[in-house]
N, C-alpha and C positions, 0 to 999 in steps of 0.2 A: 646587522650587515647591510652596505647600501647594494641598490638595486643595480644590476648590470647595464652599462648605457645601452642604448640602442645603436644597433653597430649604424654606419655611414650609410648602408645601400638601402637600409630600410627607409633612413631619416630623407636622403636622396628621393625614393619614389615617392613620400611624403611631399617632400617640399615641390614635385613635380605636378602630383596628382590638384595642388593647389593653383597651379597655372593652368587649369581648365577652365573654358572661357575668353582665353585673351585672344585678341583678332588675328594677330600678328602680321600687321600689314604696313607697319615701319619701313619705308627704304635705306638705304644706305646716306643715301643724298640727305635725307630729311632728319637720321638722327644724328649725323655732325652739324647740319645745322642748327638740332635744336640743341645740343652739347654748348656750338660754339655763342649759339643767343645766351642760352645761360649762363654760362662765365663772361659774356661780353657785360657788364651791367653798372651798377653803382659801383664795386673795385675798381672801374677803372674811371666813373664818370665824377665820384663825389667822393669814391677812397683815396685816389694816388695824392692827395693835397697831404694827408697826414706821413704819408713814405718820402714826400719830395721835402718835406722841412725835417723828416730824422737823415738823410742820408744827400741831400742834396744833387746835382746831377748825379753822383754815383746811386742815385736808385735806377740806374741802368743796369747795372752793374745785376742792381739785387734782384731785377726781372728775370736776366740773364738766368741765376742761380736757381730761382724759383721754377722757371722752363727746366732745366732738368729734373731737379724734383720732381716736376708733375711729369714730365716724361716717364720719368723711372717708375713712378706709380701708376699710370694708365695703364705703361707693357703688361706689369704684373694683373692690373685688375681686368684686363684685355682677356688675355691667357684665362683668365678663371673665368669672366662671362663667355667663353665663346663654349668651355667645359660643362657650364652649368649654367646656358639663356636661360636664367628664371628673372621674373620684374623683382624681386625680393635682393637683388644682389648682391652685396655684401653682407647684408643681414644674413641671406640662408647659407655665404660660403662661412660665417662664423657661428652658424648653428651645427653645419657639417661636421667643421672641420675642428671645432674647440668644442662648445657645446650648448644647448638648449641656453642658458643663462648669458650667454656673447652673444646671439645673436638676437636677443630680447634686447640686451644694453644695446648693439649697433644699430638696430631698427629705429629706435625710441631715440635716440641721442641724435640720429639722420634727421628722425619725422620736428625733434624740438628747433636744429639747425636750420632746418629749412623752413618753419614757422618763422622763424624772424628775418632771415633773409629775404622771404615773399614779402612780410611786414614792411621790414626798408627799401623792397621793390618798390612799393604801393607809395609809401611817402617820397621816394626820391622822385617816380613820376609824377604825382603830384608837384612836386617845389620843380621840374621842368615845363608842367604847363602851364605854371602860372606865369611863365614869360609872355606865354600867347594870351593869357589871360588874369591880369594882375590883380581884378579885383575879387578875384575870387576866393575861396577859402581852399587852403589844400587837403583840410578834412572829406569837403565835397569829392574832390578828386580822390582820395583815397578809394571810396566807397564808389566810386564810377568803377573805376580801376579792378578792385577785389570781385563786384559782380561781373564783370567782366572776364575775369580768371575763371569763376568756377563755372559760367556760363560756357567756356571753349574746351575746361577740362571736361564736362560735364557731357560733352559729343563724342560722336565713335572717334574711336584710333585714327583711321584716314582722316578725319576731319580736324581734329589738331593737330597732327602732324603736318599738314599744308598750313594749316594758322601759322604754327611756329617757324615754318622755311622760308615764306615770304617776311615775316616781320624780323625774324633774325638777317633775314638778308636785308633789311632796312638798319639794321645796326651796321652789317658789315659795309652798306654803301656810305654811308656816313661817315663811319672810322676809314675806309679809303680815302674818302675825299677829304677829309682833314688831312693827312698822312701827305699827299700829294701836293695842297696847295700849300700846309706849312714845309713841307721842303725845297718849294717855291720860292718863299719870303728867304728861308734860310739861306738859298744859293742867290736869292735876289733877282729871281724873275720879275718882270713887270712894277719894279719901283728902281728909285734911285741907286738907292743903297743896300747892300743884301747887309742881314745882321749874322750870318757868318757861323762862327764857332764862338764869338764871345762868350755868349752867356754858358758854355761850357767849363770855361773856365776863371769865369770873374766870379766875383764876393766870393774868395777861397780854396779859388780853386774847382778842382773836377770830385774832389774827396774834401770838403771844407769840413766833415765831421769826423772824417778818418776812416778807415774799415770797419767799426765799430757801428757807426753810423750805417754802413751798409745791412752789416748784418743785424741789426736792430729792425730795420726796415722792411726784412724780410716777413716780419710779424703782418704789419699791413699788408703788404705784395700777395703775400700768399691767399690770405681772403679774397684776392680780384680772381685767382682760379678755383675756384670755389664755383662748381655748375661743370666741371668737365666730368665729373663722373659720372653723369646723366647719360652716358654711351653705354654705358656699364647696364645702368638702371632699365633704360630704354630696349636692353638686350631682349627681354622677354618677351617682347610685342615687335623685335624684326623681324620679318619674312624670311631672311638666310643669317643666322646669326653667323654660325660659322665664317662666312666671309664677308657678309658686311659690318659686323662688331672692329675687328682690327684695322682694316681701311677705315670705317669710319673715325675710328680714333688716331689712327695717323695722320689721315689728311685734316683733323677738327686741330689736333695740337700745334700742326704746323704753323697753320693758319693764329693761331690765337698767340701763337710767339711772334710771328711778321708782326699782329695787329697791336698787340702791347707793349714789345719794345719799340716799336715802331711810331705810335703813337704818343707813347711817354718821350721817347728822344724828342721829338718834333715839339712835344711842350715845356720841355725845359731847354730847348733851342731857342723859343718862339720867345718866351716869358721868364727872367728871373726867376729863380728859384726863392730866391729872399719875400718877391712877390704874391706869391700862391700860398694863400692862408687857409687852413682848417676851416672847415665848416662852410668854406663859399664851392660855390661849382667847377670847378679847377678846367672843367673841358668846354663848358659855356666861353667862358671867357676868352680863351684861347681860340675858340673859332669866329666869334665874334671879331678878335683882331685880326686872324687870319685874312677873314672876308672881308675886312676894312683896308688893311693892306694889298689885297688882289683888287680892289676896288668893285667887288660883287653885291649888289643889294641887300640886307638881309632885314628882315623886322624882327626887333629884339628891345 
């Protein structure tokens, strides 16, 4: 005869006991920027080429649909994070409300996904660094950035939060500048002939692959939103989780939707979608072209 399951109250008390020793010093702004910086990465910079080639300009709709999915999921996760502000996050929730085995599977599945994602981020960082140091191997930069990540994560929570905040701010500022200058190119500011909306309906129209292409592109676009769940993961280190977690979740998602939809709209507007090839840095090419059209000197 199977043993009776451990009551939820006891399992919850055990889960909270595992949280002893957490500093709980992350502020609301740090949490939102950590999640925003975690979500803005290779999914937008290197991964959007496949989505664009799959859906054409209709990929904008794919990002809008995915934003709705992320919004619903994050609201639910935010409610659970406020009720159980633990660093184990959804792994603890699965443990408490489903079974210990479900909690085990969720935790190690997420660990495996993050391990793969971090490896991809390190490789992407190495590829981008080669733009400034073209004669250096990618593996060297992978080692450098990996060592830097380990060092930062081994520091105190306050140091980690400050570091993540400002480095995420660099991403946000870069994308904001890209969107503003890209919009200027589309509107014809500081140039003789504006691009306008030509690239949105050229080469097969707005939906060259039909609605099927928009649907298939969701598989690539959803990858771009990986990282938004970090708000719930960092709830265990939040100074005031009841107030900071929901607000950080809302502000982070709003900014993320604006940046993703805005950046991808500028991307397919500045460059014909047929010229965006998978495997290439689809963000650097628009950046270079936008800065060139605006007559801004860059080193590339």
